[in-house]
N, C-alpha and C positions, 0 to 999 in steps of 0.2 A: 394461571395468571389471567386477569381480566383487563380488558381495555377500559381506560377511564378517560372519557372526553370531558374536559373541564371548561366551564365558562366562568372566567374570572370577573368578579364585580369590584366595586370600590371599597372592599373591606381592607383595612390596614391592620395587620397583626400588631398587637401591642397598643393599639389606639385607645381601647376602652378596658381598663383594668377591672378584673373581677374584685368584688368587695370581700370575699371570704375564701377560705381554703377548704370549704366543704361543698359537697354536691347538694343541690336542692332536692327535696323529697319528691318532686314531680317536675316534668317538662312538658311544654306544649310543642309537639312536633308538627311543623309546617301548618300551624293553625288548627290542628285537630284537637280532640279532647286530650286532656293531660294524661301523660304516661307516668306511672309511678316508678320510683327507683326499686328495681328488683335485686340488684347486687352492686357491691362496691368493693374495690381492693386497691391497695397502694403498692407502688414499687419503690424499693429502697436500695441503696448501695452501701458499700463499706461497712458491712456487718450491721446494717440497720441504722447507722448514724446519719446518713444523708438521704432525706426523702427526695425522690425524683418526680414522680407524678402519681395520680390515682385515676382509675377508670371506674365509671358507673354505667350500668346497663339499665335502660328504662324500657319496660314492657309490662303487660298485664301480669306475667309470671315467667319464670325461667323454664320454659317448656321448649324442647328442641323442635318439635313440629311447628309450634307457633313462631319461634324465632326464625325458622327457615322459610316460612310461608310468605310469598309476595303479597298476600292479602292482609297482612298484619303490620300495623305501625309499630316502630321500635326506634330506639335511639341509643347512642353510646356517647358518653361525655368524658373527655380527657382533661384533667385539671393539672396544670403544672405546679408542683410544690417545691421544686429545686430553687434554692437561693444561692447564687454564686458566692464563693468565699474569695475575696481579693488577695488573701494571704497565700493561697495555694491554688494550683490549677487542677481541674478534675481530669483524671487520666483517660476517660472514655467519652466519646460523643454519644451519650445515652439517647439523644433525641432521635437518632436513626432507628431505634427500636420501636418508635411510635408509628413508623411507616410500614403498612402491610405490603404484601406481594402484589403490587399494582403493575400495570403496563409501564414500561420505563419512563415515558414522558409524564404520566400521572404521578409516578413515584417521585420524580424530580420536582414537579410542581408542588406536591404536598410537602416534601421536605423543605422547600423554599418558604412555604406558609408557616411551618412550625419552628424553623430555625431562630427567628427573632423573639419567640415567646419567652416570657419571664414568669417568675413566681406570681401566681394569682390569675394568669391568663388561662383560657380554656378553649377547647375545640369540641364542637358537637357534630356528630355524624348522625343524621336522622333520616328515616325512611317512612314515607306514607304511600299507600297504594295509588292514590290519585296523582301524586306529584313526583314520585321517585325519591332519589337520595340527594340530600343537601348537606354541604359541609359549611359550618359556621365557625368563624374565629372571633371570639369575644363579641358575640351577638350579631356581627356583620356577615352577610352571605359571602363566602369566599369561593365556593364552587357549587355548581348544580349539575347533577347527572341524572339520567333517566333510569339507569340500570339498578335493579335490586341486587345484582351480583356484587356491586361495589360495597353495599352495606354488609353483605355476607362475608366479603373479604376482610372487612374491619372486624367483624365479630369473630371470624375464624382466627384472626391474629392473636386473640387472647383466649379463645375457648376451643380452638380446633385441636387436631391431633398433634401438631407441633407448635404449641403456643410460645410466646415470648418468654414466659415463665410458668413452669408447672405449679409452683407455689401460688402464684397469682391466680391461675386457673382454678385451683382447688378452693381458694378463698372466694372467688366469684361465684362458683357453683354451689358453695355451701357444703354442709356435712353430708 
């Protein structure tokens, strides 16, 4: 478990809606050269009838040494695809599975950032060697941390030994 010191900025979750339910083919991480989308997978519930969110990984390629290196820029983008149905309540608080194993105050803060998110909103966790890890909610900076370990914690959440979903991990890593 890693300590996450967060500096909150004036980002208001939900303030700027995303225009599409697709991940862009490239992202500019902290003003560096564009990172290309290396993998993408969605998470669904109720036998695939309810889309919850999708995750895209941005890096030059899906190489473990490269993803784990503090000298390599990388990003992870979470896109909310869940649309509430007012006719029925959803039985599980699926947003909790978006939060990796952070230090307790960091976990609580991140959960607070994602709870108000709606369909079309997105979260980007990006790491650049010169600037560290930044978390953006709908393009506004929500948190800035120096540690590369925070980025690794987010990647490990979907690609590690005990991922949120084995099926999603397989789809992110490819054949």
